[in-house]
C-alpha positions as CSV (number, residue, x, y, z in Angstrom):
1,M,-2.8,7.4,-5.7
2,K,-4.2,5.6,-2.6
3,I,-3.6,1.9,-2.3
4,R,-6.7,0.5,-0.8
5,F,-5.7,-3.2,-0.6
6,E,-2.9,-4.2,1.7
7,N,-3.0,-7.6,-0.1
8,L,-1.4,-5.9,-3.1
9,I,1.6,-5.0,-1.0
10,G,2.0,-8.6,0.1
11,A,1.6,-9.9,-3.5
12,V,4.3,-7.6,-4.7
13,R,6.6,-8.8,-2.0
14,A,5.9,-12.5,-2.6
15,L,5.5,-12.7,-6.4
16,T,8.3,-10.5,-7.7
17,G,11.0,-13.1,-7.3
18,T,8.8,-15.9,-8.6
19,F,7.9,-14.0,-11.8
20,A,11.6,-13.1,-12.4
21,F,12.6,-16.7,-12.0
22,L,9.8,-17.8,-14.4
23,I,10.9,-15.3,-17.0
24,W,14.5,-16.3,-16.6
25,I,13.8,-20.0,-17.1
26,V,11.6,-19.3,-20.2
27,A,14.2,-16.9,-21.7
28,G,17.0,-19.4,-21.0
29,S,15.0,-22.3,-22.4
30,L,14.4,-20.4,-25.6
31,L,18.1,-19.8,-25.9
32,F,18.9,-23.5,-25.3
33,T,21.0,-22.7,-22.2
34,E,22.6,-25.6,-20.2
35,P,20.0,-26.7,-17.6
36,L,22.3,-26.6,-14.5
37,L,23.5,-23.1,-15.3
38,L,20.0,-22.1,-16.0
39,V,18.7,-23.2,-12.6
40,L,21.7,-21.9,-10.6
41,V,21.5,-18.4,-12.2
42,G,17.7,-18.6,-11.9
43,I,18.1,-19.1,-8.1
44,I,20.3,-16.0,-7.9
45,V,17.8,-14.0,-10.0
46,F,15.0,-15.2,-7.7
47,L,16.9,-14.1,-4.6
48,W,17.8,-10.7,-6.1
49,F,14.3,-9.9,-7.3
50,H,12.7,-11.3,-4.1
51,K,14.8,-8.8,-2.1
52,M,14.0,-5.9,-4.6
53,G,10.3,-6.8,-4.3
54,G,10.6,-6.5,-0.5
55,V,12.1,-3.1,-0.9
56,F,9.5,-2.0,-3.3
57,A,6.7,-3.4,-1.1
58,K,8.2,-1.4,1.9
59,L,8.0,1.7,-0.2
60,L,4.4,1.0,-1.0
61,E,3.6,0.4,2.7
62,R,5.1,3.7,3.7
63,T,3.3,5.6,0.9
64,N,0.0,3.9,1.9
65,Y,0.6,4.8,5.6
66,E,1.3,8.4,4.7
67,I,-1.7,8.8,2.5
68,T,-4.1,7.1,5.1
69,D,-2.5,9.3,7.8
70,I,-3.3,12.4,5.8
71,D,-6.9,11.1,5.4
72,R,-7.1,10.5,9.2
73,D,-6.0,14.1,9.8
74,K,-8.7,15.4,7.4
75,F,-11.4,13.3,9.1
76,E,-10.4,14.6,12.6
77,V,-10.6,18.2,11.4
78,D,-14.0,17.7,9.8
79,T,-15.3,16.0,13.0
80,E,-14.1,18.8,15.1
81,K,-15.8,21.4,12.9
82,K,-19.1,19.5,12.9
83,S,-19.0,19.1,16.7
84,M,-18.3,22.8,17.2
85,G,-21.2,23.6,14.8
86,R,-23.6,21.5,16.9
87,L,-22.5,23.2,20.1
88,L,-23.0,26.7,18.6
89,D,-26.3,26.0,17.0
90,V,-28.9,27.7,19.2
91,S,-31.9,26.8,17.2
92,Q,-31.6,23.2,18.4
93,S,-31.9,24.1,22.1
94,A,-35.1,23.6,24.0
95,E,-34.9,27.0,25.6
96,L,-33.9,30.3,24.1
97,P,-30.7,31.7,25.7
98,F,-32.3,35.0,26.4
99,G,-35.9,35.3,27.6
100,E,-38.5,36.8,25.3
């Protein structure tokens, strides 16, 4: 699967920790957790998931680079074949190679 938008990678890196913090606060509020404990552990959860989001975004960057690198190689091979085809096509020349 090719990732076409590099913004997706940035969003994963930036929003993973924020969403984890939000889910932690909501879950803790539903369980009537003490607010100070909720915020302190929420900060730890945010830092942990922010770091894990950075690792996952790095994996996505490498995957995206490898896929686009493969596409670049295919494009270069196709371009070389087309240019060789133009060089070898005698019907496009103004003169025939051997006199009639």
